[in-house]
mmCIF entry with sequence, helices, sheets and N, C-alpha, C, O atoms, coordinates in Angstrom:
data_MODEL
# 
_entry.id   MODEL 
# 
_entity.id                         1 
_entity.type                       polymer 
_entity.pdbx_number_of_molecules   1 
# 
_entity_poly.entity_id                      1 
_entity_poly.type                           'polypeptide(L)' 
_entity_poly.nstd_linkage                   no 
_entity_poly.nstd_monomer                   no 
_entity_poly.pdbx_seq_one_letter_code       MVRAGLEALIDRKSFYRLVDLGVHEPHDGESWFGLWSGGRFFPVIRSGELG 
_entity_poly.pdbx_seq_one_letter_code_can   MVRAGLEALIDRKSFYRLVDLGVHEPHDGESWFGLWSGGRFFPVIRSGELG 
_entity_poly.pdbx_strand_id                 A 
# 
loop_
_entity_poly_seq.entity_id 
_entity_poly_seq.num 
_entity_poly_seq.mon_id 
_entity_poly_seq.hetero 
1 1  MET n 
1 2  VAL n 
1 3  ARG n 
1 4  ALA n 
1 5  GLY n 
1 6  LEU n 
1 7  GLU n 
1 8  ALA n 
1 9  LEU n 
1 10 ILE n 
1 11 ASP n 
1 12 ARG n 
1 13 LYS n 
1 14 SER n 
1 15 PHE n 
1 16 TYR n 
1 17 ARG n 
1 18 LEU n 
1 19 VAL n 
1 20 ASP n 
1 21 LEU n 
1 22 GLY n 
1 23 VAL n 
1 24 HIS n 
1 25 GLU n 
1 26 PRO n 
1 27 HIS n 
1 28 ASP n 
1 29 GLY n 
1 30 GLU n 
1 31 SER n 
1 32 TRP n 
1 33 PHE n 
1 34 GLY n 
1 35 LEU n 
1 36 TRP n 
1 37 SER n 
1 38 GLY n 
1 39 GLY n 
1 40 ARG n 
1 41 PHE n 
1 42 PHE n 
1 43 PRO n 
1 44 VAL n 
1 45 ILE n 
1 46 ARG n 
1 47 SER n 
1 48 GLY n 
1 49 GLU n 
1 50 LEU n 
1 51 GLY n 
# 
_struct_asym.id          A 
_struct_asym.entity_id   1 
# 
loop_
_struct_conf.conf_type_id 
_struct_conf.id 
_struct_conf.pdbx_PDB_helix_id 
_struct_conf.beg_label_comp_id 
_struct_conf.beg_label_asym_id 
_struct_conf.beg_label_seq_id 
_struct_conf.pdbx_beg_PDB_ins_code 
_struct_conf.end_label_comp_id 
_struct_conf.end_label_asym_id 
_struct_conf.end_label_seq_id 
_struct_conf.pdbx_end_PDB_ins_code 
_struct_conf.beg_auth_comp_id 
_struct_conf.beg_auth_asym_id 
_struct_conf.beg_auth_seq_id 
_struct_conf.end_auth_comp_id 
_struct_conf.end_auth_asym_id 
_struct_conf.end_auth_seq_id 
_struct_conf.pdbx_PDB_helix_class 
_struct_conf.details 
_struct_conf.pdbx_PDB_helix_length 
HELX_P HELX_P1 AA1 ARG A 12 ? LEU A 21 ? ARG A 12 LEU A 21 1 ? 10 
HELX_P HELX_P2 AA2 SER A 47 ? GLU A 49 ? SER A 47 GLU A 49 5 ? 3  
# 
_struct_conf_type.id          HELX_P 
_struct_conf_type.criteria    ? 
_struct_conf_type.reference   ? 
# 
_struct_sheet.id               AA1 
_struct_sheet.type             ? 
_struct_sheet.number_strands   3 
_struct_sheet.details          ? 
# 
loop_
_struct_sheet_order.sheet_id 
_struct_sheet_order.range_id_1 
_struct_sheet_order.range_id_2 
_struct_sheet_order.offset 
_struct_sheet_order.sense 
AA1 1 2 ? anti-parallel 
AA1 2 3 ? anti-parallel 
# 
loop_
_struct_sheet_range.sheet_id 
_struct_sheet_range.id 
_struct_sheet_range.beg_label_comp_id 
_struct_sheet_range.beg_label_asym_id 
_struct_sheet_range.beg_label_seq_id 
_struct_sheet_range.pdbx_beg_PDB_ins_code 
_struct_sheet_range.end_label_comp_id 
_struct_sheet_range.end_label_asym_id 
_struct_sheet_range.end_label_seq_id 
_struct_sheet_range.pdbx_end_PDB_ins_code 
_struct_sheet_range.beg_auth_comp_id 
_struct_sheet_range.beg_auth_asym_id 
_struct_sheet_range.beg_auth_seq_id 
_struct_sheet_range.end_auth_comp_id 
_struct_sheet_range.end_auth_asym_id 
_struct_sheet_range.end_auth_seq_id 
AA1 1 VAL A 23 ? HIS A 27 ? VAL A 23 HIS A 27 
AA1 2 GLU A 30 ? SER A 37 ? GLU A 30 SER A 37 
AA1 3 ARG A 40 ? ARG A 46 ? ARG A 40 ARG A 46 
# 
loop_
_atom_site.group_PDB 
_atom_site.id 
_atom_site.type_symbol 
_atom_site.label_atom_id 
_atom_site.label_alt_id 
_atom_site.label_comp_id 
_atom_site.label_asym_id 
_atom_site.label_entity_id 
_atom_site.label_seq_id 
_atom_site.pdbx_PDB_ins_code 
_atom_site.Cartn_x 
_atom_site.Cartn_y 
_atom_site.Cartn_z 
_atom_site.occupancy 
_atom_site.B_iso_or_equiv 
_atom_site.pdbx_formal_charge 
_atom_site.auth_seq_id 
_atom_site.auth_comp_id 
_atom_site.auth_asym_id 
_atom_site.auth_atom_id 
_atom_site.pdbx_PDB_model_num 
ATOM 1   N N  . MET A 1 1  ? 0.859  -1.185  0.008  1.00 0.00 ? 1  MET A N  1 
ATOM 2   C CA . MET A 1 1  ? -0.006 -0.009  0.007  1.00 0.00 ? 1  MET A CA 1 
ATOM 3   C C  . MET A 1 1  ? 0.881  1.272   0.004  1.00 0.00 ? 1  MET A C  1 
ATOM 4   O O  . MET A 1 1  ? 1.674  1.469   0.925  1.00 0.00 ? 1  MET A O  1 
ATOM 5   N N  . VAL A 1 2  ? 0.752  2.087   -0.972 1.00 0.00 ? 2  VAL A N  1 
ATOM 6   C CA . VAL A 1 2  ? 1.550  3.264   -1.045 1.00 0.00 ? 2  VAL A CA 1 
ATOM 7   C C  . VAL A 1 2  ? 0.889  4.463   -0.379 1.00 0.00 ? 2  VAL A C  1 
ATOM 8   O O  . VAL A 1 2  ? 1.434  4.999   0.585  1.00 0.00 ? 2  VAL A O  1 
ATOM 9   N N  . ARG A 1 3  ? -0.256 4.892   -0.860 1.00 0.00 ? 3  ARG A N  1 
ATOM 10  C CA . ARG A 1 3  ? -1.068 5.999   -0.233 1.00 0.00 ? 3  ARG A CA 1 
ATOM 11  C C  . ARG A 1 3  ? -2.479 6.045   -0.861 1.00 0.00 ? 3  ARG A C  1 
ATOM 12  O O  . ARG A 1 3  ? -2.686 5.639   -2.005 1.00 0.00 ? 3  ARG A O  1 
ATOM 13  N N  . ALA A 1 4  ? -3.357 6.512   -0.132 1.00 0.00 ? 4  ALA A N  1 
ATOM 14  C CA . ALA A 1 4  ? -4.762 6.696   -0.655 1.00 0.00 ? 4  ALA A CA 1 
ATOM 15  C C  . ALA A 1 4  ? -5.281 5.420   -1.305 1.00 0.00 ? 4  ALA A C  1 
ATOM 16  O O  . ALA A 1 4  ? -5.967 5.514   -2.323 1.00 0.00 ? 4  ALA A O  1 
ATOM 17  N N  . GLY A 1 5  ? -4.992 4.228   -0.774 1.00 0.00 ? 5  GLY A N  1 
ATOM 18  C CA . GLY A 1 5  ? -5.527 3.058   -1.347 1.00 0.00 ? 5  GLY A CA 1 
ATOM 19  C C  . GLY A 1 5  ? -4.769 2.533   -2.590 1.00 0.00 ? 5  GLY A C  1 
ATOM 20  O O  . GLY A 1 5  ? -5.195 1.560   -3.212 1.00 0.00 ? 5  GLY A O  1 
ATOM 21  N N  . LEU A 1 6  ? -3.674 3.168   -2.933 1.00 0.00 ? 6  LEU A N  1 
ATOM 22  C CA . LEU A 1 6  ? -2.926 2.791   -4.121 1.00 0.00 ? 6  LEU A CA 1 
ATOM 23  C C  . LEU A 1 6  ? -1.976 1.675   -3.758 1.00 0.00 ? 6  LEU A C  1 
ATOM 24  O O  . LEU A 1 6  ? -1.210 1.806   -2.803 1.00 0.00 ? 6  LEU A O  1 
ATOM 25  N N  . GLU A 1 7  ? -2.005 0.559   -4.509 1.00 0.00 ? 7  GLU A N  1 
ATOM 26  C CA . GLU A 1 7  ? -1.059 -0.539  -4.324 1.00 0.00 ? 7  GLU A CA 1 
ATOM 27  C C  . GLU A 1 7  ? -0.008 -0.449  -5.365 1.00 0.00 ? 7  GLU A C  1 
ATOM 28  O O  . GLU A 1 7  ? -0.277 -0.047  -6.498 1.00 0.00 ? 7  GLU A O  1 
ATOM 29  N N  . ALA A 1 8  ? 1.247  -0.833  -4.989 1.00 0.00 ? 8  ALA A N  1 
ATOM 30  C CA . ALA A 1 8  ? 2.333  -0.838  -5.959 1.00 0.00 ? 8  ALA A CA 1 
ATOM 31  C C  . ALA A 1 8  ? 3.268  -1.996  -5.791 1.00 0.00 ? 8  ALA A C  1 
ATOM 32  O O  . ALA A 1 8  ? 3.392  -2.535  -4.692 1.00 0.00 ? 8  ALA A O  1 
ATOM 33  N N  . LEU A 1 9  ? 3.893  -2.373  -6.792 1.00 0.00 ? 9  LEU A N  1 
ATOM 34  C CA . LEU A 1 9  ? 4.887  -3.435  -6.776 1.00 0.00 ? 9  LEU A CA 1 
ATOM 35  C C  . LEU A 1 9  ? 6.219  -2.823  -7.284 1.00 0.00 ? 9  LEU A C  1 
ATOM 36  O O  . LEU A 1 9  ? 6.232  -1.903  -8.101 1.00 0.00 ? 9  LEU A O  1 
ATOM 37  N N  . ILE A 1 10 ? 7.339  -3.378  -6.760 1.00 0.00 ? 10 ILE A N  1 
ATOM 38  C CA . ILE A 1 10 ? 8.671  -3.038  -7.365 1.00 0.00 ? 10 ILE A CA 1 
ATOM 39  C C  . ILE A 1 10 ? 9.355  -4.345  -7.773 1.00 0.00 ? 10 ILE A C  1 
ATOM 40  O O  . ILE A 1 10 ? 9.049  -5.422  -7.261 1.00 0.00 ? 10 ILE A O  1 
ATOM 41  N N  . ASP A 1 11 ? 10.246 -4.214  -8.667 1.00 0.00 ? 11 ASP A N  1 
ATOM 42  C CA . ASP A 1 11 ? 10.974 -5.421  -9.142 1.00 0.00 ? 11 ASP A CA 1 
ATOM 43  C C  . ASP A 1 11 ? 12.079 -5.766  -8.141 1.00 0.00 ? 11 ASP A C  1 
ATOM 44  O O  . ASP A 1 11 ? 12.414 -4.946  -7.286 1.00 0.00 ? 11 ASP A O  1 
ATOM 45  N N  . ARG A 1 12 ? 12.623 -6.922  -8.237 1.00 0.00 ? 12 ARG A N  1 
ATOM 46  C CA . ARG A 1 12 ? 13.596 -7.452  -7.229 1.00 0.00 ? 12 ARG A CA 1 
ATOM 47  C C  . ARG A 1 12 ? 14.859 -6.572  -7.232 1.00 0.00 ? 12 ARG A C  1 
ATOM 48  O O  . ARG A 1 12 ? 15.420 -6.273  -6.178 1.00 0.00 ? 12 ARG A O  1 
ATOM 49  N N  . LYS A 1 13 ? 15.298 -6.157  -8.449 1.00 0.00 ? 13 LYS A N  1 
ATOM 50  C CA . LYS A 1 13 ? 16.501 -5.328  -8.513 1.00 0.00 ? 13 LYS A CA 1 
ATOM 51  C C  . LYS A 1 13 ? 16.354 -4.003  -7.755 1.00 0.00 ? 13 LYS A C  1 
ATOM 52  O O  . LYS A 1 13 ? 17.267 -3.572  -7.052 1.00 0.00 ? 13 LYS A O  1 
ATOM 53  N N  . SER A 1 14 ? 15.206 -3.379  -7.910 1.00 0.00 ? 14 SER A N  1 
ATOM 54  C CA . SER A 1 14 ? 14.928 -2.117  -7.216 1.00 0.00 ? 14 SER A CA 1 
ATOM 55  C C  . SER A 1 14 ? 14.778 -2.326  -5.694 1.00 0.00 ? 14 SER A C  1 
ATOM 56  O O  . SER A 1 14 ? 15.201 -1.491  -4.896 1.00 0.00 ? 14 SER A O  1 
ATOM 57  N N  . PHE A 1 15 ? 14.170 -3.451  -5.320 1.00 0.00 ? 15 PHE A N  1 
ATOM 58  C CA . PHE A 1 15 ? 14.052 -3.809  -3.888 1.00 0.00 ? 15 PHE A CA 1 
ATOM 59  C C  . PHE A 1 15 ? 15.407 -3.878  -3.217 1.00 0.00 ? 15 PHE A C  1 
ATOM 60  O O  . PHE A 1 15 ? 15.595 -3.297  -2.148 1.00 0.00 ? 15 PHE A O  1 
ATOM 61  N N  . TYR A 1 16 ? 16.366 -4.582  -3.827 1.00 0.00 ? 16 TYR A N  1 
ATOM 62  C CA . TYR A 1 16 ? 17.665 -4.810  -3.313 1.00 0.00 ? 16 TYR A CA 1 
ATOM 63  C C  . TYR A 1 16 ? 18.433 -3.453  -3.298 1.00 0.00 ? 16 TYR A C  1 
ATOM 64  O O  . TYR A 1 16 ? 19.217 -3.208  -2.381 1.00 0.00 ? 16 TYR A O  1 
ATOM 65  N N  . ARG A 1 17 ? 18.227 -2.638  -4.235 1.00 0.00 ? 17 ARG A N  1 
ATOM 66  C CA . ARG A 1 17 ? 18.898 -1.315  -4.250 1.00 0.00 ? 17 ARG A CA 1 
ATOM 67  C C  . ARG A 1 17 ? 18.385 -0.464  -3.016 1.00 0.00 ? 17 ARG A C  1 
ATOM 68  O O  . ARG A 1 17 ? 19.174 0.217   -2.361 1.00 0.00 ? 17 ARG A O  1 
ATOM 69  N N  . LEU A 1 18 ? 17.062 -0.529  -2.731 1.00 0.00 ? 18 LEU A N  1 
ATOM 70  C CA . LEU A 1 18 ? 16.548 0.186   -1.580 1.00 0.00 ? 18 LEU A CA 1 
ATOM 71  C C  . LEU A 1 18 ? 17.124 -0.367  -0.298 1.00 0.00 ? 18 LEU A C  1 
ATOM 72  O O  . LEU A 1 18 ? 17.503 0.390   0.595  1.00 0.00 ? 18 LEU A O  1 
ATOM 73  N N  . VAL A 1 19 ? 17.193 -1.687  -0.200 1.00 0.00 ? 19 VAL A N  1 
ATOM 74  C CA . VAL A 1 19 ? 17.744 -2.291  1.076  1.00 0.00 ? 19 VAL A CA 1 
ATOM 75  C C  . VAL A 1 19 ? 19.199 -1.885  1.255  1.00 0.00 ? 19 VAL A C  1 
ATOM 76  O O  . VAL A 1 19 ? 19.618 -1.677  2.393  1.00 0.00 ? 19 VAL A O  1 
ATOM 77  N N  . ASP A 1 20 ? 19.981 -1.764  0.214  1.00 0.00 ? 20 ASP A N  1 
ATOM 78  C CA . ASP A 1 20 ? 21.344 -1.286  0.288  1.00 0.00 ? 20 ASP A CA 1 
ATOM 79  C C  . ASP A 1 20 ? 21.442 0.145   0.813  1.00 0.00 ? 20 ASP A C  1 
ATOM 80  O O  . ASP A 1 20 ? 22.401 0.530   1.482  1.00 0.00 ? 20 ASP A O  1 
ATOM 81  N N  . LEU A 1 21 ? 20.417 0.906   0.480  1.00 0.00 ? 21 LEU A N  1 
ATOM 82  C CA . LEU A 1 21 ? 20.448 2.300   0.999  1.00 0.00 ? 21 LEU A CA 1 
ATOM 83  C C  . LEU A 1 21 ? 19.914 2.486   2.427  1.00 0.00 ? 21 LEU A C  1 
ATOM 84  O O  . LEU A 1 21 ? 20.034 3.558   3.019  1.00 0.00 ? 21 LEU A O  1 
ATOM 85  N N  . GLY A 1 22 ? 19.338 1.438   2.945  1.00 0.00 ? 22 GLY A N  1 
ATOM 86  C CA . GLY A 1 22 ? 18.734 1.464   4.290  1.00 0.00 ? 22 GLY A CA 1 
ATOM 87  C C  . GLY A 1 22 ? 19.721 1.624   5.386  1.00 0.00 ? 22 GLY A C  1 
ATOM 88  O O  . GLY A 1 22 ? 20.866 1.190   5.255  1.00 0.00 ? 22 GLY A O  1 
ATOM 89  N N  . VAL A 1 23 ? 19.320 2.240   6.476  1.00 0.00 ? 23 VAL A N  1 
ATOM 90  C CA . VAL A 1 23 ? 20.144 2.500   7.638  1.00 0.00 ? 23 VAL A CA 1 
ATOM 91  C C  . VAL A 1 23 ? 19.311 2.237   8.923  1.00 0.00 ? 23 VAL A C  1 
ATOM 92  O O  . VAL A 1 23 ? 18.081 2.190   8.889  1.00 0.00 ? 23 VAL A O  1 
ATOM 93  N N  . HIS A 1 24 ? 20.008 2.074   10.010 1.00 0.00 ? 24 HIS A N  1 
ATOM 94  C CA . HIS A 1 24 ? 19.383 1.929   11.301 1.00 0.00 ? 24 HIS A CA 1 
ATOM 95  C C  . HIS A 1 24 ? 19.422 3.354   11.975 1.00 0.00 ? 24 HIS A C  1 
ATOM 96  O O  . HIS A 1 24 ? 20.480 3.968   12.117 1.00 0.00 ? 24 HIS A O  1 
ATOM 97  N N  . GLU A 1 25 ? 18.255 3.815   12.361 1.00 0.00 ? 25 GLU A N  1 
ATOM 98  C CA . GLU A 1 25 ? 18.143 5.138   13.017 1.00 0.00 ? 25 GLU A CA 1 
ATOM 99  C C  . GLU A 1 25 ? 17.175 5.064   14.162 1.00 0.00 ? 25 GLU A C  1 
ATOM 100 O O  . GLU A 1 25 ? 16.238 4.266   14.161 1.00 0.00 ? 25 GLU A O  1 
ATOM 101 N N  . PRO A 1 26 ? 17.419 5.932   15.169 1.00 0.00 ? 26 PRO A N  1 
ATOM 102 C CA . PRO A 1 26 ? 16.375 6.028   16.228 1.00 0.00 ? 26 PRO A CA 1 
ATOM 103 C C  . PRO A 1 26 ? 15.113 6.697   15.672 1.00 0.00 ? 26 PRO A C  1 
ATOM 104 O O  . PRO A 1 26 ? 15.163 7.665   14.913 1.00 0.00 ? 26 PRO A O  1 
ATOM 105 N N  . HIS A 1 27 ? 13.994 6.132   16.088 1.00 0.00 ? 27 HIS A N  1 
ATOM 106 C CA . HIS A 1 27 ? 12.647 6.699   15.679 1.00 0.00 ? 27 HIS A CA 1 
ATOM 107 C C  . HIS A 1 27 ? 11.646 6.320   16.764 1.00 0.00 ? 27 HIS A C  1 
ATOM 108 O O  . HIS A 1 27 ? 11.497 5.143   17.091 1.00 0.00 ? 27 HIS A O  1 
ATOM 109 N N  . ASP A 1 28 ? 10.952 7.330   17.329 1.00 0.00 ? 28 ASP A N  1 
ATOM 110 C CA . ASP A 1 28 ? 10.016 7.104   18.382 1.00 0.00 ? 28 ASP A CA 1 
ATOM 111 C C  . ASP A 1 28 ? 10.590 6.260   19.529 1.00 0.00 ? 28 ASP A C  1 
ATOM 112 O O  . ASP A 1 28 ? 9.897  5.393   20.062 1.00 0.00 ? 28 ASP A O  1 
ATOM 113 N N  . GLY A 1 29 ? 11.838 6.505   19.908 1.00 0.00 ? 29 GLY A N  1 
ATOM 114 C CA . GLY A 1 29 ? 12.458 5.856   21.066 1.00 0.00 ? 29 GLY A CA 1 
ATOM 115 C C  . GLY A 1 29 ? 12.976 4.457   20.803 1.00 0.00 ? 29 GLY A C  1 
ATOM 116 O O  . GLY A 1 29 ? 13.420 3.782   21.732 1.00 0.00 ? 29 GLY A O  1 
ATOM 117 N N  . GLU A 1 30 ? 12.930 4.005   19.556 1.00 0.00 ? 30 GLU A N  1 
ATOM 118 C CA . GLU A 1 30 ? 13.432 2.695   19.169 1.00 0.00 ? 30 GLU A CA 1 
ATOM 119 C C  . GLU A 1 30 ? 14.325 2.764   17.945 1.00 0.00 ? 30 GLU A C  1 
ATOM 120 O O  . GLU A 1 30 ? 14.266 3.721   17.173 1.00 0.00 ? 30 GLU A O  1 
ATOM 121 N N  . SER A 1 31 ? 15.153 1.740   17.772 1.00 0.00 ? 31 SER A N  1 
ATOM 122 C CA . SER A 1 31 ? 15.986 1.682   16.574 1.00 0.00 ? 31 SER A CA 1 
ATOM 123 C C  . SER A 1 31 ? 15.174 1.020   15.405 1.00 0.00 ? 31 SER A C  1 
ATOM 124 O O  . SER A 1 31 ? 14.597 -0.060  15.535 1.00 0.00 ? 31 SER A O  1 
ATOM 125 N N  . TRP A 1 32 ? 15.182 1.759   14.259 1.00 0.00 ? 32 TRP A N  1 
ATOM 126 C CA . TRP A 1 32 ? 14.444 1.254   13.115 1.00 0.00 ? 32 TRP A CA 1 
ATOM 127 C C  . TRP A 1 32 ? 15.393 1.163   11.915 1.00 0.00 ? 32 TRP A C  1 
ATOM 128 O O  . TRP A 1 32 ? 16.365 1.910   11.807 1.00 0.00 ? 32 TRP A O  1 
ATOM 129 N N  . PHE A 1 33 ? 15.083 0.240   11.036 1.00 0.00 ? 33 PHE A N  1 
ATOM 130 C CA . PHE A 1 33 ? 15.756 0.153   9.753  1.00 0.00 ? 33 PHE A CA 1 
ATOM 131 C C  . PHE A 1 33 ? 14.787 0.859   8.771  1.00 0.00 ? 33 PHE A C  1 
ATOM 132 O O  . PHE A 1 33 ? 13.591 0.571   8.728  1.00 0.00 ? 33 PHE A O  1 
ATOM 133 N N  . GLY A 1 34 ? 15.371 1.809   7.976  1.00 0.00 ? 34 GLY A N  1 
ATOM 134 C CA . GLY A 1 34 ? 14.588 2.533   7.066  1.00 0.00 ? 34 GLY A CA 1 
ATOM 135 C C  . GLY A 1 34 ? 15.387 3.293   6.040  1.00 0.00 ? 34 GLY A C  1 
ATOM 136 O O  . GLY A 1 34 ? 16.576 3.020   5.879  1.00 0.00 ? 34 GLY A O  1 
ATOM 137 N N  . LEU A 1 35 ? 14.785 4.241   5.332  1.00 0.00 ? 35 LEU A N  1 
ATOM 138 C CA . LEU A 1 35 ? 15.431 4.989   4.297  1.00 0.00 ? 35 LEU A CA 1 
ATOM 139 C C  . LEU A 1 35 ? 15.263 6.500   4.543  1.00 0.00 ? 35 LEU A C  1 
ATOM 140 O O  . LEU A 1 35 ? 14.259 6.956   5.090  1.00 0.00 ? 35 LEU A O  1 
ATOM 141 N N  . TRP A 1 36 ? 16.255 7.229   4.130  1.00 0.00 ? 36 TRP A N  1 
ATOM 142 C CA . TRP A 1 36 ? 16.224 8.664   4.186  1.00 0.00 ? 36 TRP A CA 1 
ATOM 143 C C  . TRP A 1 36 ? 15.880 9.202   2.771  1.00 0.00 ? 36 TRP A C  1 
ATOM 144 O O  . TRP A 1 36 ? 16.458 8.759   1.778  1.00 0.00 ? 36 TRP A O  1 
ATOM 145 N N  . SER A 1 37 ? 14.967 10.127  2.702  1.00 0.00 ? 37 SER A N  1 
ATOM 146 C CA . SER A 1 37 ? 14.594 10.754  1.431  1.00 0.00 ? 37 SER A CA 1 
ATOM 147 C C  . SER A 1 37 ? 14.139 12.178  1.576  1.00 0.00 ? 37 SER A C  1 
ATOM 148 O O  . SER A 1 37 ? 13.192 12.438  2.320  1.00 0.00 ? 37 SER A O  1 
ATOM 149 N N  . GLY A 1 38 ? 14.743 13.077  0.928  1.00 0.00 ? 38 GLY A N  1 
ATOM 150 C CA . GLY A 1 38 ? 14.378 14.483  1.052  1.00 0.00 ? 38 GLY A CA 1 
ATOM 151 C C  . GLY A 1 38 ? 14.519 15.006  2.507  1.00 0.00 ? 38 GLY A C  1 
ATOM 152 O O  . GLY A 1 38 ? 13.730 15.839  2.952  1.00 0.00 ? 38 GLY A O  1 
ATOM 153 N N  . GLY A 1 39 ? 15.515 14.509  3.218  1.00 0.00 ? 39 GLY A N  1 
ATOM 154 C CA . GLY A 1 39 ? 15.713 15.002  4.582  1.00 0.00 ? 39 GLY A CA 1 
ATOM 155 C C  . GLY A 1 39 ? 14.812 14.365  5.627  1.00 0.00 ? 39 GLY A C  1 
ATOM 156 O O  . GLY A 1 39 ? 14.843 14.782  6.784  1.00 0.00 ? 39 GLY A O  1 
ATOM 157 N N  . ARG A 1 40 ? 14.000 13.354  5.258  1.00 0.00 ? 40 ARG A N  1 
ATOM 158 C CA . ARG A 1 40 ? 13.048 12.756  6.098  1.00 0.00 ? 40 ARG A CA 1 
ATOM 159 C C  . ARG A 1 40 ? 13.305 11.219  6.202  1.00 0.00 ? 40 ARG A C  1 
ATOM 160 O O  . ARG A 1 40 ? 13.556 10.573  5.184  1.00 0.00 ? 40 ARG A O  1 
ATOM 161 N N  . PHE A 1 41 ? 13.245 10.663  7.376  1.00 0.00 ? 41 PHE A N  1 
ATOM 162 C CA . PHE A 1 41 ? 13.470 9.236   7.591  1.00 0.00 ? 41 PHE A CA 1 
ATOM 163 C C  . PHE A 1 41 ? 12.164 8.519   7.439  1.00 0.00 ? 41 PHE A C  1 
ATOM 164 O O  . PHE A 1 41 ? 11.166 8.960   8.009  1.00 0.00 ? 41 PHE A O  1 
ATOM 165 N N  . PHE A 1 42 ? 12.111 7.409   6.682  1.00 0.00 ? 42 PHE A N  1 
ATOM 166 C CA . PHE A 1 42 ? 10.969 6.619   6.518  1.00 0.00 ? 42 PHE A CA 1 
ATOM 167 C C  . PHE A 1 42 ? 11.273 5.188   7.133  1.00 0.00 ? 42 PHE A C  1 
ATOM 168 O O  . PHE A 1 42 ? 11.960 4.370   6.522  1.00 0.00 ? 42 PHE A O  1 
ATOM 169 N N  . PRO A 1 43 ? 10.743 4.949   8.323  1.00 0.00 ? 43 PRO A N  1 
ATOM 170 C CA . PRO A 1 43 ? 10.979 3.625   8.962  1.00 0.00 ? 43 PRO A CA 1 
ATOM 171 C C  . PRO A 1 43 ? 10.309 2.471   8.220  1.00 0.00 ? 43 PRO A C  1 
ATOM 172 O O  . PRO A 1 43 ? 9.178  2.600   7.751  1.00 0.00 ? 43 PRO A O  1 
ATOM 173 N N  . VAL A 1 44 ? 10.991 1.378   8.120  1.00 0.00 ? 44 VAL A N  1 
ATOM 174 C CA . VAL A 1 44 ? 10.457 0.229   7.422  1.00 0.00 ? 44 VAL A CA 1 
ATOM 175 C C  . VAL A 1 44 ? 10.107 -0.856  8.415  1.00 0.00 ? 44 VAL A C  1 
ATOM 176 O O  . VAL A 1 44 ? 8.984  -1.360  8.436  1.00 0.00 ? 44 VAL A O  1 
ATOM 177 N N  . ILE A 1 45 ? 11.136 -1.233  9.285  1.00 0.00 ? 45 ILE A N  1 
ATOM 178 C CA . ILE A 1 45 ? 10.962 -2.310  10.250 1.00 0.00 ? 45 ILE A CA 1 
ATOM 179 C C  . ILE A 1 45 ? 11.834 -2.067  11.437 1.00 0.00 ? 45 ILE A C  1 
ATOM 180 O O  . ILE A 1 45 ? 12.953 -1.572  11.304 1.00 0.00 ? 45 ILE A O  1 
ATOM 181 N N  . ARG A 1 46 ? 11.336 -2.410  12.603 1.00 0.00 ? 46 ARG A N  1 
ATOM 182 C CA . ARG A 1 46 ? 12.171 -2.255  13.846 1.00 0.00 ? 46 ARG A CA 1 
ATOM 183 C C  . ARG A 1 46 ? 13.448 -3.061  13.685 1.00 0.00 ? 46 ARG A C  1 
ATOM 184 O O  . ARG A 1 46 ? 13.436 -4.187  13.188 1.00 0.00 ? 46 ARG A O  1 
ATOM 185 N N  . SER A 1 47 ? 14.513 -2.479  14.103 1.00 0.00 ? 47 SER A N  1 
ATOM 186 C CA . SER A 1 47 ? 15.853 -3.149  13.968 1.00 0.00 ? 47 SER A CA 1 
ATOM 187 C C  . SER A 1 47 ? 15.843 -4.469  14.675 1.00 0.00 ? 47 SER A C  1 
ATOM 188 O O  . SER A 1 47 ? 16.452 -5.411  14.167 1.00 0.00 ? 47 SER A O  1 
ATOM 189 N N  . GLY A 1 48 ? 15.212 -4.612  15.788 1.00 0.00 ? 48 GLY A N  1 
ATOM 190 C CA . GLY A 1 48 ? 15.205 -5.810  16.588 1.00 0.00 ? 48 GLY A CA 1 
ATOM 191 C C  . GLY A 1 48 ? 14.454 -6.963  15.895 1.00 0.00 ? 48 GLY A C  1 
ATOM 192 O O  . GLY A 1 48 ? 14.637 -8.126  16.252 1.00 0.00 ? 48 GLY A O  1 
ATOM 193 N N  . GLU A 1 49 ? 13.607 -6.631  14.900 1.00 0.00 ? 49 GLU A N  1 
ATOM 194 C CA . GLU A 1 49 ? 12.870 -7.646  14.200 1.00 0.00 ? 49 GLU A CA 1 
ATOM 195 C C  . GLU A 1 49 ? 13.695 -8.272  13.052 1.00 0.00 ? 49 GLU A C  1 
ATOM 196 O O  . GLU A 1 49 ? 13.278 -9.242  12.420 1.00 0.00 ? 49 GLU A O  1 
ATOM 197 N N  . LEU A 1 50 ? 14.844 -7.694  12.818 1.00 0.00 ? 50 LEU A N  1 
ATOM 198 C CA . LEU A 1 50 ? 15.677 -8.218  11.712 1.00 0.00 ? 50 LEU A CA 1 
ATOM 199 C C  . LEU A 1 50 ? 16.537 -9.387  12.242 1.00 0.00 ? 50 LEU A C  1 
ATOM 200 O O  . LEU A 1 50 ? 17.061 -9.312  13.353 1.00 0.00 ? 50 LEU A O  1 
ATOM 201 N N  . GLY A 1 51 ? 16.666 -10.363 11.521 1.00 0.00 ? 51 GLY A N  1 
ATOM 202 C CA . GLY A 1 51 ? 17.463 -11.587 11.962 1.00 0.00 ? 51 GLY A CA 1 
ATOM 203 C C  . GLY A 1 51 ? 18.869 -11.357 11.804 1.00 0.00 ? 51 GLY A C  1 
ATOM 204 O O  . GLY A 1 51 ? 19.676 -12.235 12.109 1.00 0.00 ? 51 GLY A O  1 
# 
């Protein structure tokens, strides 16, 4: 789900590129893995949930 009910898919190559750009950052008092874009952090998953 992207926004306003819009669903989207990305190809495998793009997914891995995004993961390579991901970082662990504090967010709402916890460490999250996510992406920075336009000066804003977009959390994807709590760091502790990654194996």
